[in-house]
C-alpha positions as CSV (number, residue, x, y, z in Angstrom):
1,X,190.6,31.0,128.0
2,X,192.3,32.9,125.4
3,X,191.9,36.6,125.6
4,X,191.0,38.7,122.7
5,X,193.7,41.1,121.7
6,X,192.4,44.4,121.0
7,X,192.6,45.0,117.4
8,X,193.0,48.6,116.7
9,X,190.1,50.1,114.8
10,X,190.6,51.8,111.5
11,X,190.6,55.6,111.9
12,X,187.7,57.4,110.3
13,X,188.6,60.5,108.6
14,X,187.4,63.5,110.8
15,X,184.1,64.9,109.9
16,X,183.9,68.4,108.2
17,X,181.2,70.4,110.0
18,X,178.3,71.7,107.6
19,X,178.3,75.1,106.3
20,X,175.8,77.2,108.2
21,X,173.5,77.6,105.3
22,X,174.0,74.2,104.0
23,X,171.0,71.7,104.9
24,X,170.4,68.3,103.9
25,X,167.4,67.6,101.3
26,X,165.6,65.8,104.0
27,X,165.9,68.8,106.4
28,X,164.7,71.3,103.9
29,X,161.9,69.2,103.0
30,X,160.9,68.9,106.7
31,X,161.3,72.8,107.1
32,X,159.2,73.2,104.1
33,X,156.6,70.9,105.3
34,X,156.5,72.5,108.7
35,X,156.3,75.9,107.3
36,X,153.1,74.9,105.2
37,X,151.6,73.3,108.0
38,X,152.2,76.2,110.2
39,X,150.7,78.5,107.5
40,X,147.6,76.1,107.5
41,X,147.3,76.4,111.2
42,X,147.3,80.1,111.0
43,X,144.7,80.2,108.3
44,X,142.5,77.8,110.1
45,X,142.9,79.9,113.2
46,X,142.0,83.1,111.3
47,X,139.1,81.5,109.7
48,X,138.0,80.3,113.3
49,X,138.1,83.7,114.8
50,X,136.0,84.9,111.8
51,X,133.6,82.3,111.9
52,X,133.3,82.8,116.0
53,X,132.9,86.6,115.4
54,X,130.1,85.9,112.6
55,X,128.4,83.4,114.9
56,X,128.5,85.8,117.9
57,X,126.9,88.7,115.7
58,X,124.3,86.4,114.4
59,X,123.5,85.4,118.0
60,X,123.4,89.0,119.0
61,X,121.2,89.9,116.3
62,X,118.6,87.0,117.2
63,X,118.9,88.0,120.9
64,X,118.1,91.9,119.9
65,X,115.1,90.7,117.9
66,X,113.9,88.4,120.6
67,X,114.0,91.4,123.1
68,X,112.3,93.7,120.8
69,X,109.7,91.2,120.2
70,X,109.4,90.7,124.1
71,X,109.2,94.3,124.6
72,X,106.1,94.4,122.1
73,X,104.6,91.7,123.7
74,X,104.8,93.5,127.2
75,X,103.4,96.6,125.7
76,X,100.6,95.1,124.1
77,X,99.8,93.0,127.6
78,X,99.9,96.2,129.3
79,X,97.5,98.0,127.1
80,X,95.1,95.0,127.1
81,X,95.4,95.1,130.8
82,X,94.6,98.9,130.7
83,X,91.8,98.6,128.3
84,X,90.4,95.7,130.7
85,X,90.5,97.9,133.6
86,X,88.7,100.9,131.8
87,X,85.9,98.4,130.6
88,X,85.3,97.3,134.0
89,X,85.1,101.0,135.2
90,X,82.7,101.7,132.3
91,X,80.6,98.8,133.3
92,X,80.5,99.9,136.9
93,X,79.5,103.6,135.9
94,X,77.0,102.3,133.4
95,X,75.4,99.9,136.0
96,X,75.4,102.7,138.7
97,X,73.7,105.2,136.0
98,X,71.3,102.3,135.3
99,X,70.3,102.1,138.9
100,X,69.9,105.8,139.2
101,X,67.7,105.9,136.2
102,X,65.6,103.2,137.6
103,X,65.4,104.9,141.2
104,X,64.4,108.3,139.2
105,X,61.6,106.4,137.2
106,X,60.4,104.8,140.2
107,X,60.0,108.0,141.9
108,X,58.4,109.4,139.0
109,X,56.0,106.8,139.1
110,X,55.0,107.3,142.8
111,X,54.6,111.1,142.6
112,X,51.4,112.7,141.1
113,X,51.7,114.8,138.2
114,X,49.7,117.7,137.4
115,X,48.1,115.7,134.6
116,X,46.3,113.5,137.2
């Protein structure tokens, strides 16, 4: 088997390092795109924060309105119960007075009067 002879490779000229500020057009384009996307993400984040705050305020306002309505309904319910109690007490008092009137009328009818 013949062995290959190692051919010397042609030497490449040494690469010069790029200057710090110099960037390839592709890299600059990627950096610009990254900056745009980063700005869009930040804008979306701020928008989301604003929308979330607005949604929370709206929910708090709805909750406050529901609590006011519930409080008003409980107040009306308490007043209705108080009026029901007063009516029941008045009915009892009227029934007692009607019974007393009937007793007095019966007593008057049983007792003789001066008229005869």
